[in-house]
Phi, psi and omega in degrees: 000124182258125179262129179286125180298329181292321174299313183301310185298321175296321178295314178298328183286340181272356185281305185312316188302338181307339177294337176276004181303151182306334184273108179290127186257327180292320186298342191281336188305335178290332183275153180302137187290324183305330185283339184291301181291332182288307183255307187074177184296336180290327180234078183279011181292140182302157183301334185294312178298317177306317176299321178298321182290323182288324186285000000 
C-alpha cells in the first residue's frame, strides 16, 4: 500500500484545528475524569442518574 504524502499532510493539517472544537477541553481538568468520557457536555447528569439508566 502506498500512502500519498499529500493526503497525510492534508490530514495532519486538519488535526491542530480540533483544539478549536465546540467541546471545551481546558475547563475540564478540575472536574473528575470519569464524568467526561461517560457523559460529556451533552449529558451533564451525575453518575447516580446514569446508573439508574444503565440498570
